[in-house]
C-alpha positions in Angstrom: 68.0 155.4 -63.9 68.0 151.7 -64.5 71.0 149.9 -65.8 71.6 149.7 -69.3 70.7 146.8 -71.1 72.8 145.4 -74.3 69.8 146.5 -76.5 70.0 150.1 -74.8 73.7 150.5 -75.7 73.1 149.3 -79.0 70.4 151.9 -79.6 72.5 154.9 -77.7 75.3 154.1 -80.1 73.4 154.0 -83.3 71.5 157.2 -82.3 75.0 159.1 -81.5 76.3 158.0 -85.0 73.3 159.3 -86.6 70.4 161.0 -84.9 68.1 161.2 -87.9 68.2 157.2 -88.0 64.3 156.3 -87.5 62.8 154.1 -84.9 62.0 151.3 -87.3 65.6 151.5 -88.4 66.7 151.3 -85.1 64.3 148.6 -84.4 65.7 146.3 -87.0 69.3 146.7 -85.2 67.8 145.3 -82.1 64.7 143.1 -83.3 62.2 145.4 -81.9 59.3 146.9 -83.4 59.0 150.9 -83.5 56.8 151.4 -80.5 59.2 149.8 -77.8 62.3 151.8 -79.5 60.4 155.0 -79.5 59.6 154.5 -75.7 63.0 153.5 -74.6 64.2 156.7 -76.5 61.6 158.8 -74.7 62.6 157.4 -71.5 66.3 158.2 -72.2 65.2 161.8 -73.1 63.1 162.3 -69.7 65.8 160.7 -67.9 68.4 163.1 -68.9 70.4 160.5 -70.7 69.9 161.8 -74.1 70.2 165.5 -73.8 69.2 166.8 -77.3 69.9 165.9 -80.9 72.7 168.0 -83.0 73.9 168.4 -86.3 77.8 168.4 -86.6 78.9 171.3 -88.6 82.3 171.8 -90.3 83.7 175.0 -88.7 86.4 175.5 -91.5 83.6 175.3 -94.4 81.8 178.2 -92.3 85.1 180.2 -92.5 86.4 179.5 -88.9 89.7 178.5 -89.6 91.1 179.3 -86.1 90.5 177.1 -83.3 92.2 178.4 -79.9 92.5 176.9 -76.5 92.3 179.4 -74.0 93.3 178.9 -70.2 92.1 181.5 -67.8 92.9 182.4 -64.5 90.6 184.6 -62.4 91.5 186.8 -59.5 88.5 186.3 -57.3 86.8 183.1 -56.6 83.4 184.5 -55.3 79.9 183.9 -56.4 79.5 187.3 -57.9 82.5 187.1 -60.0 81.4 183.4 -61.0 78.0 184.5 -61.9 79.2 187.3 -63.7 82.1 185.2 -65.8 79.6 182.7 -66.8 77.2 185.1 -68.2 79.9 187.1 -70.1 81.0 183.6 -71.6 77.6 182.7 -72.6 77.2 185.8 -74.3 80.4 185.5 -76.6 79.8 183.6 -79.5 83.2 183.0 -80.0 83.5 180.9 -77.1 82.2 177.3 -77.9 83.0 175.6 -75.0 84.1 176.5 -71.4 85.0 174.2 -68.3 85.8 175.1 -65.1 88.9 173.2 -64.3 91.4 172.0 -61.4 95.0 173.1 -61.5 96.8 176.3 -62.1 94.2 177.8 -64.4 90.1 178.3 -63.5 88.7 177.8 -66.7 89.5 176.5 -70.3 87.9 177.7 -73.3 87.4 176.6 -76.6 87.5 179.7 -79.1 86.6 179.7 -82.7 87.7 182.8 -85.0 88.0 183.3 -88.7 91.5 184.3 -88.6 94.5 185.2 -86.5 93.3 188.8 -86.9 90.1 188.1 -85.6 91.2 186.1 -82.9 93.4 189.2 -81.9 90.4 191.4 -81.6 88.4 188.9 -79.8 91.3 188.5 -77.3 91.6 192.4 -76.8 88.0 193.2 -77.0 86.1 190.2 -75.3 88.5 187.7 -73.5 90.5 189.8 -71.5 87.5 191.7 -70.7 85.8 188.8 -69.2 84.7 189.6 -65.4 87.8 188.7 -63.1 90.4 187.5 -65.5 93.8 187.9 -63.9 96.1 186.1 -66.4 95.2 184.1 -69.7 97.2 181.9 -72.1 96.2 181.0 -75.4 97.2 177.9 -77.5 96.2 177.0 -81.1 95.0 173.9 -82.7 97.8 173.2 -85.4 96.0 169.7 -86.6 93.0 167.9 -85.5 93.8 164.3 -84.2 90.6 163.2 -82.8 87.2 164.8 -82.9 84.6 162.5 -81.0 81.7 163.4 -78.9 80.0 160.1 -79.0 80.4 157.7 -76.1 81.3 154.1 -76.7 79.7 151.3 -74.8 81.3 147.9 -74.2 78.6 145.8 -74.9 80.0 143.1 -72.0 79.4 146.0 -69.4 76.5 145.5 -67.3 
């Protein structure tokens, strides 16, 4: 992929803020017409820089009042366990994020639930039964300080 220009950075920041911004509106930001803006965005998509367009939903309005950070240690580090673990995570809708990590734990998950009672049932019926789980630790979000998925570009970077 070619290095990003200042124009590219402005476009990418604008699309992250509101992916429904039209190419005409984006063009007005960078003094380009619809077609060159559309071509740039299409190229970013083809290159994999733009991986998709998403609506950000308010989990609490949907009844998911509990957000848990779950650290998991597995008993085996073989390929079969990793494949089975990954498949089980993908099949568990309450798990909305999973990262393999360094350190004492092997994975960190973000799990959403409607209540602590609901979380307890997810824990006992699903999380503890994930393939290879040797240990599990839950921490609960008490207050959200920052929730940012967009990336910031310093326009001076080259």
